N, C-alpha and C positions, 0 to 999 in steps of 0.2 A: 503493499500499499504505500502511495505517495505521502510525504512529509506534509502536503498542504493538506489533504484529506483527513488525516489524521489531526491537525490543528483545528481544522473546522468542525470535527467530530467532537473533539474535547473542548472548544468554545459552545457547542450546543449543550453537553453535558454541563458545564458549570452555570448555563444560563438556566437549565431547568434545576439544579440546587439550588441556585440564587433564589429563583422563583418559591421553591418549597421553604426555604428559609425565611424568606419574608412573610409567607403565610404561616409560619410556625410564630414569628413575631408577633402578627396580628392576634393569633390565638391567644398568646399572653396577654396581649391587650385586653380581650375578650373576657378572659378569665379574670382580671383585674376589675373590670366592669361589674363582674358578677359579685365579687367580694365585697367591692365599694361603690354604692350608688351613687351615680351620676345625673346632672341635668342634662336636657337634650344638646343643649348648647355646648356645654362641655365636654361631650361625646363628640359632636361636629368640631371642635378645635382638634380633639385627640386625632381623631381620623384625618383632619387636614394635614397635620404635621406628618402623620405615619405616610401619607400617600406623598408628602412631597418628598420624605425620607426615601421610600420605595424608588420614585423616579431619580433621584441623585443616585441610590445605589445601584441602578440599573446602569445609567449612563458611566458611572465611575467602573462598573464593570467592563464597559466597552473601551473606556478610555485607558484602563489597566491592560487587558488582555489584546486589545485589538487597534491599539495606538488611535483611539479615537473615532476609527471608522464605524459607520453607521452600516449594521448589520440587522435586516430587519427579523432574520430568523431568531436571533439574541432575543431581540424585543419578544417575540413570538413563543420563544421557548421559556421564557420568566412568564409571560401572561398565561399560557396553556399551563404550564406546571402549577402557576396559583390557582387556578381555575381547577384543577383536578386534584389538588391538594385538600382544597375548600370541600368539593363534593365528597371524596371519598373517605378523606382522614376526618377534617373537622366536622362533619356533618354527623359521623358517627361517635367520635369523641364527646360532643356536646349533649348527644342523646343519652350516652352513656353516664354523664353528669348528672343530667336531669334526673335519670332513673334512680342513682345513687343519692342525689340530695331528697329526693321523694322517699326513698327508703331511710335515710338519716330524719328524716322529720317525723315520719311514722314513729321510729324507735325513741326519739326524743319525747313526743306525745305519750308513748306508752309508759314512759319512766317519770312522768310527773304525777 
């Protein structure tokens, strides 16, 4: 295999991992919101800064790994992995958290 193809495949893999990592960071933010109640305004501000950070992280990836050249498949890889992470992992994780929370609330009520 040529080194150019290996480089492009490596860049795509890094973009997929970056997208999954950004969504994992968003899950941390969502868990924080479950633990600490926020107003809608504060949640909007948090989301605004998260998405600004995500944009900078994606373009930093392009700058560092590809000398700043815009590669649409890198942006697509980040976006697609964010969507897939959200649909596959996050959805199931938060369903599990809801069930665990209900179970915990039932046990707390029984002990009162």
